[in-house]
FIFI-879465 format. One record per residue: x, y, z of N, C-alpha, C, O, CB in turn. Coordinates in steps of 0.001 Angstrom, whole numbers. Last residue first. Glycine has a CB too. Example, Ala and Ser with C-alpha at 12.3 -4.5 7.8 and 13.67 -1.06 7.14 Angstrom:
BEGIN
@nxx:12850 | nyy:-2250 | nzz:7080 | caxx:13670 | cayy:-1060 | cazz:7140 | cxx:12900 | cyy:30 | czz:7870 | oxx:13409 | oyy:1138 | ozz:8039 | cbxx:14084 | cbyy:-598 | cbzz:5725
@nxx:13190 | nyy:-5690 | nzz:7800 | caxx:12300 | cayy:-4500 | cazz:7800 | cxx:13200 | cyy:-3300 | czz:7800 | oxx:14236 | oyy:-3319 | ozz:8465 | cbxx:11308 | cbyy:-4473 | cbzz:9046
//
This chain:
BEGIN
@nxx:-64300 | nyy:-150074 | nzz:208105 | caxx:-64987 | cayy:-148784 | cazz:208327 | cxx:-65042 | cyy:-148002 | czz:207037 | oxx:-65577 | oyy:-146894 | ozz:207009 | cbxx:-64277 | cbyy:-147950 | cbzz:209423
@nxx:-64995 | nyy:-153530 | nzz:207687 | caxx:-64170 | cayy:-152349 | cazz:207449 | cxx:-64958 | cyy:-151098 | czz:207625 | oxx:-66152 | oyy:-151055 | ozz:207329 | cbxx:-63568 | cbyy:-152380 | cbzz:206076
@nxx:-66914 | nyy:-154964 | nzz:210387 | caxx:-66116 | cayy:-155112 | cazz:209157 | cxx:-65282 | cyy:-153854 | czz:208925 | oxx:-64904 | oyy:-153183 | ozz:209885 | cbxx:-67035 | cbyy:-155386 | cbzz:207927
@nxx:-68164 | nyy:-154795 | nzz:212778 | caxx:-68725 | cayy:-154012 | cazz:211664 | cxx:-67906 | cyy:-154091 | czz:210377 | oxx:-68172 | oyy:-153379 | ozz:209409 | cbxx:-68848 | cbyy:-152573 | cbzz:212075
@nxx:-67403 | nyy:-155872 | nzz:215220 | caxx:-68087 | cayy:-156698 | cazz:214295 | cxx:-68689 | cyy:-155899 | czz:213099 | oxx:-69659 | oyy:-156357 | ozz:212494 | cbxx:-69156 | cbyy:-157447 | cbzz:215024
@nxx:-65813 | nyy:-154398 | nzz:216821 | caxx:-67210 | cayy:-154263 | cazz:217054 | cxx:-68051 | cyy:-154983 | czz:216013 | oxx:-69256 | oyy:-154753 | ozz:215914 | cbxx:-67564 | cbyy:-152836 | cbzz:217096
@nxx:-63316 | nyy:-154988 | nzz:215725 | caxx:-63604 | cayy:-155466 | cazz:217098 | cxx:-65098 | cyy:-155379 | czz:217425 | oxx:-65606 | oyy:-156181 | ozz:218208 | cbxx:-62800 | cbyy:-154645 | cbzz:218132
@nxx:-63507 | nyy:-153597 | nzz:213289 | caxx:-63411 | cayy:-155055 | cazz:213298 | cxx:-63788 | cyy:-155617 | czz:214675 | oxx:-64503 | oyy:-156615 | ozz:214764 | cbxx:-61984 | cbyy:-155499 | cbzz:212910
@nxx:-63597 | nyy:-150960 | nzz:214265 | caxx:-64733 | cayy:-151488 | cazz:213508 | cxx:-64682 | cyy:-153005 | czz:213447 | oxx:-65726 | oyy:-153649 | ozz:213544 | cbxx:-64755 | cbyy:-150905 | cbzz:212091
@nxx:-61052 | nyy:-150850 | nzz:215450 | caxx:-62239 | cayy:-150742 | cazz:216261 | cxx:-63489 | cyy:-151257 | czz:215564 | oxx:-64335 | oyy:-151906 | ozz:216179 | cbxx:-62436 | cbyy:-149329 | cbzz:216665
@nxx:-59458 | nyy:-151032 | nzz:213116 | caxx:-59379 | cayy:-152035 | cazz:214185 | cxx:-60632 | cyy:-152008 | czz:215085 | oxx:-61182 | oyy:-153056 | ozz:215422 | cbxx:-58114 | cbyy:-151798 | cbzz:215036
@nxx:-60153 | nyy:-148686 | nzz:211772 | caxx:-60379 | cayy:-149977 | cazz:211144 | cxx:-60326 | cyy:-151085 | czz:212191 | oxx:-61129 | oyy:-152015 | ozz:212116 | cbxx:-59342 | cbyy:-150230 | cbzz:210035
@nxx:-59157 | nyy:-146784 | nzz:213592 | caxx:-60597 | cayy:-146792 | cazz:213240 | cxx:-60980 | cyy:-148176 | czz:212636 | oxx:-62021 | oyy:-148739 | ozz:212976 | cbxx:-60927 | cbyy:-145620 | cbzz:212207
@nxx:-56400 | nyy:-147414 | nzz:213655 | caxx:-57216 | cayy:-147534 | cazz:214840 | cxx:-58722 | cyy:-147640 | czz:214515 | oxx:-59444 | oyy:-148462 | ozz:215080 | cbxx:-56961 | cbyy:-146349 | cbzz:215743
@nxx:-54711 | nyy:-146823 | nzz:211587 | caxx:-55453 | cayy:-148155 | cazz:211549 | cxx:-56401 | cyy:-148343 | czz:212698 | oxx:-57142 | oyy:-149326 | ozz:212732 | cbxx:-54465 | cbyy:-149329 | cbzz:211561
@nxx:-53620 | nyy:-144417 | nzz:211362 | caxx:-52967 | cayy:-145343 | cazz:212241 | cxx:-53559 | cyy:-146754 | czz:212138 | oxx:-52949 | oyy:-147735 | ozz:212563 | cbxx:-53055 | cbyy:-144843 | cbzz:213654
@nxx:-53342 | nyy:-143074 | nzz:208001 | caxx:-54056 | cayy:-143308 | cazz:209305 | cxx:-53297 | cyy:-144345 | czz:210055 | oxx:-52456 | oyy:-145059 | ozz:209509 | cbxx:-55558 | cbyy:-143769 | cbzz:209105
@nxx:-51812 | nyy:-142969 | nzz:205809 | caxx:-52606 | cayy:-141781 | cazz:206079 | cxx:-53421 | cyy:-141915 | czz:207442 | oxx:-54066 | oyy:-140974 | ozz:207904 | cbxx:-53582 | cbyy:-141537 | cbzz:204868
@nxx:-48491 | nyy:-144020 | nzz:205284 | caxx:-49798 | cayy:-144279 | cazz:205787 | cxx:-50546 | cyy:-142943 | czz:206061 | oxx:-49954 | oyy:-141951 | ozz:206486 | cbxx:-49703 | cbyy:-145137 | cbzz:207055
@nxx:-46586 | nyy:-143313 | nzz:202283 | caxx:-46808 | cayy:-143227 | cazz:203715 | cxx:-48229 | cyy:-143424 | czz:204122 | oxx:-49128 | oyy:-143032 | ozz:203378 | cbxx:-46350 | cbyy:-141939 | cbzz:204211
@nxx:-45155 | nyy:-144734 | nzz:199983 | caxx:-46568 | cayy:-144534 | cazz:200180 | cxx:-46864 | cyy:-144487 | czz:201671 | oxx:-47325 | oyy:-145466 | ozz:202259 | cbxx:-47379 | cbyy:-145639 | cbzz:199492
@nxx:-42370 | nyy:-144958 | nzz:200256 | caxx:-42938 | cayy:-144188 | cazz:199135 | cxx:-44400 | cyy:-143903 | czz:199287 | oxx:-44870 | oyy:-142896 | ozz:198757 | cbxx:-42725 | cbyy:-144910 | cbzz:197855
@nxx:-41300 | nyy:-144328 | nzz:203685 | caxx:-41726 | cayy:-145232 | cazz:202600 | cxx:-42400 | cyy:-144434 | czz:201482 | oxx:-42940 | oyy:-143356 | ozz:201730 | cbxx:-42696 | cbyy:-146326 | cbzz:203142
@nxx:-38584 | nyy:-142172 | nzz:204491 | caxx:-40025 | cayy:-142537 | cazz:204563 | cxx:-40367 | cyy:-143468 | czz:203468 | oxx:-39765 | oyy:-143404 | ozz:202396 | cbxx:-40931 | cbyy:-141307 | cbzz:204486
@nxx:-35554 | nyy:-142697 | nzz:206040 | caxx:-36234 | cayy:-142507 | cazz:204782 | cxx:-37636 | cyy:-142988 | czz:204930 | oxx:-37874 | oyy:-144085 | ozz:205435 | cbxx:-35526 | cbyy:-143226 | cbzz:203641
@nxx:-34261 | nyy:-140884 | nzz:208737 | caxx:-34942 | cayy:-142115 | cazz:208294 | cxx:-35714 | cyy:-141867 | czz:207062 | oxx:-36482 | oyy:-140907 | ozz:207010 | cbxx:-35858 | cbyy:-142661 | cbzz:209360
@nxx:-33338 | nyy:-138452 | nzz:209435 | caxx:-32378 | cayy:-139431 | cazz:209005 | cxx:-32944 | cyy:-140728 | czz:208525 | oxx:-32235 | oyy:-141574 | ozz:207980 | cbxx:-31474 | cbyy:-139696 | cbzz:210068
@nxx:-35390 | nyy:-136879 | nzz:210375 | caxx:-35051 | cayy:-136689 | cazz:208959 | cxx:-33995 | cyy:-137695 | czz:208534 | oxx:-33753 | oyy:-137802 | ozz:207332 | cbxx:-34553 | cbyy:-135250 | cbzz:208699
@nxx:-35541 | nyy:-137498 | nzz:213108 | caxx:-36608 | cayy:-138021 | cazz:212195 | cxx:-36228 | cyy:-137863 | czz:210705 | oxx:-36699 | oyy:-138634 | ozz:209868 | cbxx:-37958 | cbyy:-137276 | cbzz:212465
@nxx:-33397 | nyy:-136036 | nzz:214183 | caxx:-33416 | cayy:-137514 | cazz:214191 | cxx:-34362 | cyy:-138056 | czz:213132 | oxx:-34018 | oyy:-138955 | ozz:212365 | cbxx:-33831 | cbyy:-138044 | cbzz:215577
@nxx:-33411 | nyy:-133308 | nzz:214431 | caxx:-33206 | cayy:-133852 | cazz:213030 | cxx:-33148 | cyy:-135412 | czz:213028 | oxx:-32882 | oyy:-136019 | ozz:211992 | cbxx:-31847 | cbyy:-133270 | cbzz:212403
@nxx:-33775 | nyy:-132750 | nzz:217093 | caxx:-34814 | cayy:-132349 | cazz:216172 | cxx:-34632 | cyy:-132959 | czz:214732 | oxx:-35586 | oyy:-133086 | ozz:213964 | cbxx:-34839 | cbyy:-130821 | cbzz:216102
@nxx:-31373 | nyy:-133660 | nzz:218155 | caxx:-32581 | cayy:-134329 | cazz:218475 | cxx:-33722 | cyy:-133992 | czz:217520 | oxx:-34535 | oyy:-134853 | ozz:217183 | cbxx:-32960 | cbyy:-134007 | cbzz:219855
@nxx:-29574 | nyy:-131778 | nzz:217017 | caxx:-29413 | cayy:-133247 | cazz:216725 | cxx:-30707 | cyy:-133980 | czz:217062 | oxx:-31106 | oyy:-134862 | ozz:216302 | cbxx:-28210 | cbyy:-133873 | cbzz:217553
@nxx:-30562 | nyy:-129413 | nzz:218131 | caxx:-30619 | cayy:-129607 | cazz:216715 | cxx:-30514 | cyy:-131068 | czz:216321 | oxx:-31228 | oyy:-131552 | ozz:215443 | cbxx:-29547 | cbyy:-128826 | cbzz:216061
@nxx:-29832 | nyy:-129894 | nzz:220787 | caxx:-31242 | cayy:-129720 | cazz:220444 | cxx:-31441 | cyy:-129980 | czz:218960 | oxx:-32374 | oyy:-130681 | ozz:218567 | cbxx:-31733 | cbyy:-128301 | cbzz:220819
@nxx:-27063 | nyy:-129967 | nzz:220511 | caxx:-27746 | cayy:-131142 | cazz:221041 | cxx:-29253 | cyy:-131058 | czz:220677 | oxx:-29856 | oyy:-132063 | ozz:220301 | cbxx:-27542 | cbyy:-131244 | cbzz:222604
@nxx:-26565 | nyy:-127341 | nzz:219605 | caxx:-26181 | cayy:-128499 | cazz:218756 | cxx:-26895 | cyy:-129781 | czz:219203 | oxx:-27288 | oyy:-130592 | ozz:218365 | cbxx:-24641 | cbyy:-128717 | cbzz:218802
@nxx:-27469 | nyy:-125878 | nzz:221846 | caxx:-28135 | cayy:-125754 | cazz:220529 | cxx:-27810 | cyy:-126883 | czz:219602 | oxx:-28684 | oyy:-127352 | ozz:218873 | cbxx:-27756 | cbyy:-124464 | cbzz:219867
@nxx:-25565 | nyy:-126750 | nzz:223735 | caxx:-27029 | cayy:-127022 | cazz:223932 | cxx:-27742 | cyy:-126892 | czz:222640 | oxx:-28580 | oyy:-127740 | ozz:222334 | cbxx:-27666 | cbyy:-126062 | cbzz:224966
@nxx:-23216 | nyy:-125770 | nzz:222580 | caxx:-23383 | cayy:-127221 | cazz:222771 | cxx:-24850 | cyy:-127575 | czz:222993 | oxx:-25323 | oyy:-128594 | ozz:222489 | cbxx:-22538 | cbyy:-127711 | cbzz:223965
@nxx:-23716 | nyy:-123048 | nzz:222679 | caxx:-23469 | cayy:-123687 | cazz:221402 | cxx:-23717 | cyy:-125193 | czz:221483 | oxx:-24328 | oyy:-125799 | ozz:220603 | cbxx:-22043 | cbyy:-123409 | cbzz:220943
@nxx:-23921 | nyy:-122539 | nzz:225403 | caxx:-25089 | cayy:-122348 | cazz:224546 | cxx:-24913 | cyy:-123076 | czz:223225 | oxx:-25865 | oyy:-123660 | ozz:222707 | cbxx:-25338 | cbyy:-120858 | cbzz:224299
@nxx:-22349 | nyy:-125346 | nzz:227166 | caxx:-22346 | cayy:-123944 | cazz:226599 | cxx:-23596 | cyy:-123831 | czz:225760 | oxx:-24253 | oyy:-124821 | ozz:225436 | cbxx:-21020 | cbyy:-123624 | cbzz:225708
@nxx:-23061 | nyy:-127224 | nzz:230074 | caxx:-23200 | cayy:-127058 | cazz:228585 | cxx:-23125 | cyy:-125589 | czz:228196 | oxx:-23748 | oyy:-124722 | ozz:228809 | cbxx:-24557 | cbyy:-127660 | cbzz:228076
@nxx:-23154 | nyy:-127314 | nzz:232780 | caxx:-21818 | cayy:-127076 | cazz:232162 | cxx:-21887 | cyy:-126908 | czz:230680 | oxx:-20907 | oyy:-126498 | ozz:230057 | cbxx:-20879 | cbyy:-128210 | cbzz:232472
@nxx:-25720 | nyy:-128016 | nzz:233392 | caxx:-25324 | cayy:-126674 | cazz:233733 | cxx:-23966 | cyy:-126306 | czz:233071 | oxx:-23682 | oyy:-125131 | ozz:232838 | cbxx:-25242 | cbyy:-126534 | cbzz:235262
@nxx:-25684 | nyy:-130697 | nzz:232547 | caxx:-26544 | cayy:-129716 | cazz:231821 | cxx:-26097 | cyy:-128274 | czz:232086 | oxx:-26085 | oyy:-127429 | ozz:231190 | cbxx:-28034 | cbyy:-129882 | cbzz:232242
@nxx:-23932 | nyy:-131788 | nzz:234442 | caxx:-23610 | cayy:-131836 | cazz:232994 | cxx:-24416 | cyy:-130825 | czz:232155 | oxx:-23913 | oyy:-130207 | ozz:231217 | cbxx:-23869 | cbyy:-133246 | cbzz:232458
@nxx:-25397 | nyy:-131358 | nzz:236812 | caxx:-24098 | cayy:-130740 | cazz:236602 | cxx:-23685 | cyy:-130676 | czz:235136 | oxx:-23167 | oyy:-129668 | ozz:234655 | cbxx:-23064 | cbyy:-131484 | cbzz:237374
@nxx:-27644 | nyy:-132936 | nzz:236303 | caxx:-27807 | cayy:-131459 | cazz:236503 | cxx:-26470 | cyy:-130784 | czz:236295 | oxx:-26409 | oyy:-129732 | ozz:235659 | cbxx:-28363 | cbyy:-131120 | cbzz:237943
@nxx:-26438 | nyy:-135445 | nzz:236215 | caxx:-27147 | cayy:-134918 | cazz:235025 | cxx:-27313 | cyy:-133413 | czz:235077 | oxx:-27155 | oyy:-132706 | ozz:234082 | cbxx:-28520 | cbyy:-135569 | cbzz:234890
@nxx:-25564 | nyy:-135650 | nzz:238838 | caxx:-24596 | cayy:-135643 | cazz:237762 | cxx:-25223 | cyy:-135057 | czz:236504 | oxx:-24595 | oyy:-134258 | ozz:235808 | cbxx:-24069 | cbyy:-137058 | cbzz:237497
@nxx:-28015 | nyy:-135737 | nzz:240198 | caxx:-27029 | cayy:-134647 | cazz:240452 | cxx:-26026 | cyy:-134529 | czz:239305 | oxx:-25691 | oyy:-133428 | ozz:238869 | cbxx:-26266 | cbyy:-134899 | cbzz:241785
@nxx:-29015 | nyy:-138088 | nzz:239181 | caxx:-29784 | cayy:-136826 | cazz:239035 | cxx:-28828 | cyy:-135676 | czz:239216 | oxx:-28849 | oyy:-134726 | ozz:238434 | cbxx:-30969 | cbyy:-136730 | cbzz:240074
@nxx:-27188 | nyy:-139921 | nzz:240074 | caxx:-27330 | cayy:-139706 | cazz:238628 | cxx:-28059 | cyy:-138417 | czz:238355 | oxx:-27748 | oyy:-137722 | ozz:237388 | cbxx:-28068 | cbyy:-140871 | cbzz:237970
@nxx:-27611 | nyy:-139790 | nzz:242831 | caxx:-26327 | cayy:-139426 | cazz:242287 | cxx:-26389 | cyy:-139178 | czz:240782 | oxx:-25694 | oyy:-138296 | ozz:240278 | cbxx:-25324 | cbyy:-140499 | cbzz:242594
@nxx:-30274 | nyy:-140737 | nzz:242899 | caxx:-29988 | cayy:-139368 | cazz:243326 | cxx:-28667 | cyy:-138910 | czz:242759 | oxx:-28564 | oyy:-137790 | ozz:242259 | cbxx:-29972 | cbyy:-139261 | cbzz:244853
@nxx:-29879 | nyy:-143387 | nzz:242035 | caxx:-30759 | cayy:-142495 | cazz:241282 | cxx:-30481 | cyy:-141008 | czz:241631 | oxx:-30460 | oyy:-140149 | ozz:240750 | cbxx:-32244 | cbyy:-142849 | cbzz:241572
@nxx:-28185 | nyy:-144418 | nzz:243987 | caxx:-27677 | cayy:-144260 | cazz:242620 | cxx:-28541 | cyy:-143286 | czz:241794 | oxx:-28043 | oyy:-142496 | ozz:240992 | cbxx:-27620 | cbyy:-145629 | cbzz:241922
@nxx:-29983 | nyy:-144394 | nzz:246107 | caxx:-28812 | cayy:-143536 | cazz:246218 | cxx:-28196 | cyy:-143317 | czz:244804 | oxx:-27756 | oyy:-142218 | ozz:244466 | cbxx:-27758 | cbyy:-144172 | cbzz:247204
@nxx:-31871 | nyy:-146216 | nzz:245129 | caxx:-32301 | cayy:-144879 | cazz:245432 | cxx:-31114 | cyy:-143901 | czz:245490 | oxx:-31193 | oyy:-142768 | ozz:245014 | cbxx:-33061 | cbyy:-144872 | cbzz:246741
@nxx:-30294 | nyy:-148501 | nzz:244981 | caxx:-30833 | cayy:-147930 | cazz:243782 | cxx:-31339 | cyy:-146506 | czz:244007 | oxx:-31223 | oyy:-145673 | ozz:243108 | cbxx:-31935 | cbyy:-148801 | cbzz:243259
@nxx:-29718 | nyy:-148892 | nzz:247734 | caxx:-28634 | cayy:-148702 | cazz:246757 | cxx:-29120 | cyy:-148042 | czz:245497 | oxx:-28471 | oyy:-147135 | ozz:244977 | cbxx:-27993 | cbyy:-150022 | cbzz:246412
@nxx:-32290 | nyy:-149264 | nzz:248782 | caxx:-31488 | cayy:-148126 | cazz:249193 | cxx:-30373 | cyy:-147814 | czz:248239 | oxx:-30090 | oyy:-146652 | ozz:247948 | cbxx:-30928 | cbyy:-148361 | cbzz:250536
@nxx:-32866 | nyy:-151695 | nzz:247512 | caxx:-33719 | cayy:-150531 | cazz:247239 | cxx:-32907 | cyy:-149281 | czz:247645 | oxx:-32863 | oyy:-148321 | ozz:246875 | cbxx:-35116 | cbyy:-150617 | cbzz:248037
@nxx:-30933 | nyy:-153337 | nzz:248690 | caxx:-30946 | cayy:-153182 | cazz:247192 | cxx:-31713 | cyy:-151933 | czz:246849 | oxx:-31281 | oyy:-151167 | ozz:245988 | cbxx:-31599 | cbyy:-154436 | cbzz:246466
@nxx:-31648 | nyy:-153239 | nzz:251308 | caxx:-30316 | cayy:-152710 | cazz:250940 | cxx:-30308 | cyy:-152449 | czz:249418 | oxx:-29743 | oyy:-151463 | ozz:248946 | cbxx:-29151 | cbyy:-153729 | cbzz:251353
@nxx:-34153 | nyy:-154487 | nzz:251147 | caxx:-34069 | cayy:-153131 | cazz:251585 | cxx:-32747 | cyy:-152472 | czz:251197 | oxx:-32716 | oyy:-151305 | ozz:250808 | cbxx:-34262 | cbyy:-153073 | cbzz:253057
@nxx:-33353 | nyy:-157085 | nzz:250364 | caxx:-34227 | cayy:-156307 | cazz:249477 | cxx:-34146 | cyy:-154827 | czz:249845 | oxx:-34077 | oyy:-153983 | ozz:248951 | cbxx:-35700 | cbyy:-156810 | cbzz:249565
@nxx:-31896 | nyy:-157847 | nzz:252597 | caxx:-31201 | cayy:-157743 | cazz:251314 | cxx:-32042 | cyy:-156887 | czz:250316 | oxx:-31502 | oyy:-156090 | ozz:249549 | cbxx:-30931 | cbyy:-159179 | cbzz:250728
@nxx:-33944 | nyy:-157930 | nzz:254477 | caxx:-32833 | cayy:-157027 | cazz:254699 | cxx:-32074 | cyy:-156789 | czz:253355 | oxx:-31676 | oyy:-155666 | ozz:253047 | cbxx:-31874 | cbyy:-157610 | cbzz:255796
@nxx:-35548 | nyy:-159974 | nzz:253491 | caxx:-36116 | cayy:-158587 | cazz:253541 | cxx:-35019 | cyy:-157595 | czz:253711 | oxx:-35106 | oyy:-156498 | ozz:253159 | cbxx:-37140 | cbyy:-158424 | cbzz:254693
@nxx:-33540 | nyy:-162074 | nzz:251319 | caxx:-34191 | cayy:-161751 | cazz:252545 | cxx:-34744 | cyy:-160305 | czz:252512 | oxx:-34431 | oyy:-159530 | ozz:251608 | cbxx:-33223 | cbyy:-161942 | cbzz:253703
@nxx:-34129 | nyy:-163502 | nzz:248119 | caxx:-33422 | cayy:-162579 | cazz:248971 | cxx:-34217 | cyy:-162326 | czz:250264 | oxx:-35448 | oyy:-162369 | ozz:250256 | cbxx:-33160 | cbyy:-161265 | cbzz:248225
@nxx:-34348 | nyy:-166969 | nzz:247495 | caxx:-35022 | cayy:-165709 | cazz:247510 | cxx:-34331 | cyy:-164774 | czz:248468 | oxx:-33963 | oyy:-165205 | ozz:249560 | cbxx:-36473 | cbyy:-165881 | cbzz:247876
//
């Protein structure tokens, strides 16, 4: 088991890495051109269209039916 000193060093290392990554992310975002930012946003918005939907999409999440079963009421 690591000592308290080792745990503290590990935490400090992760905190330092977290801050360095935050700074790097901010730099990269600031360096994006408008065209690159729009392309990235478009790519994110079209992720859902890349997946084919099943022929009979669900019309509910099933939560109502689950709650009815849990409360002993059978199907809702």
